[in-house]
N, C-alpha and C positions, 0 to 999 in steps of 0.2 A: 309832580309825583316822582317819588325815590320806589322802585323796586328792587329788594335786594333778595338775594339769590345763590345759590351754590353754583359752581363750576357745572357739575353735573345737571343740574335742574337746566341751566342755560345753553348747553348743548341740544337738550329737549325743545328746547324755545327759543333758538336764537332768532327765529323767523320774525318776531315779534317787533326787532330793531325793524325789520322792513318796513311793519305796518306804522310803527310809531313815524319813520320816518315819510311815508305816505302823506299821513294824516296830520302832520304838524306838531304832533303831541311831544310837548316835553319831557317824557320820561328819563329819568337816570337812572340806568343798570345800574347798581352795584353790585358785582361778581366775585364773592368770596372763593377765590381759586385755595383746593386743598387736594390739587391733581387726583380728583376722585369721587364716585358716588360714596362717601364715608356714614350717609345716613343709612343706607340701603347696607353698607358692611356692617353698620351696627346691629340693625337688624337682624341679619343674617349669622351673625356671631353669637346674637341672643337666641336665638331659635336654633342654630344647627352646630353652634360650639365649632364653625368655621366662615370662610367667605370664600365668594369664588365670582372673580371679572367684575371688580367693583374699583381698585385702584387702578389708577392711568400709570402704567409700569412697565419697562422695558424689559426684552427678557431676561436681562441680568439683576432685575429689580430694583434698578435705579428710577425715580418717578419721573415723569414729564406731561406738559401741558400744553395745551394749545395756548397762543398768545392771543389772549383776551381784549385785548387793547388793540393790538393789530387788527382782530377781526373788528371791532366796533367800527374803526378808519376805514376797513373795507368797505363799510355801508355807508361811507361817507359823515359820520358823525364824529365831535370830538370826541377822544379817550386817552385814559390814563394808566398807568398802572404806579399805584403807590409802593415805594420799595422800604418806608421807615414811617412809624408811627406819625411822628409829627407832620408830615405832609398831608396825611388822611382828613383831618377838619378843613383846610384852604383850597385840597383839591374837590371836597365835595361841595366847596359854596362857590367852586367856579365851574361846575359841573350844573348847579341848580338854576345860578345867577345866568347862566347862559342863552335859557328861556328857548332851548332846543333838546332834541333828544343827545343826551350824553351817556359814556360810560365809562364806569370806573372801576378797574382790577384791584381787588387786594388778595394779596398772596394769605395765606391762611395755614397754620401745621394742620397736617392730616390728623392728630388726634388730640387736636382743640377741645373737641367735647368728651374726648376720653375714648378709648377703642371701642368701648362696649355700649354704648347708648345709642340706642336706634332713634331714628328720625321719627317725625310724629307725620309721616309722609302716609301712615298707615289708617286705615279705618280702625275707629275706637271701637272696643270689646262690646257688641249688644250688651245694655243692661239684663236682661233675661238672663245671660252667662254669670252663675254668683260663686264657681268655684275661684281658687287662688288666682288664675289667671286675670279676672275682671279685677281683685284687687291691688294685683302687684302692677298692672297696667297703670288703676288710676292714680297709686302713691307714686310712680316712678314719673308719669305726665305731670303731676304736681309739682314735684321737685324738680325737674326741666325745664317748666313753665312758670314756675314760681307763683303758682296759683293761690 
């Protein structure tokens, strides 16, 4: 089983590593590290034209991030940080073939999805709302998720 998630999400659910170790579940955690809660940033920008508290940055504005591979090792699982595109596939193969919980950290650009794209972590607009928000939401979701 492979679990692909962002670094912000991983920080909210890292305890799942402990469960996978305890249960012996061979889950491979692929952590896309873009140094922040970028889907939330996109939603804030779209709704309010600003963002607050979503980028992992030092006071001088330079980004920081936890070392997720080290975090995985601290739970006692094999962990890697992929530093170039050519290493991704062989690293994922090693992780999956290990037959044990593992973690692969993949550094990702903060704006890979674009600076204004909200994530789909939010609840969909209910069908009974028929104004432009519903139509805009459906078009954007279909485009982003290739529906």
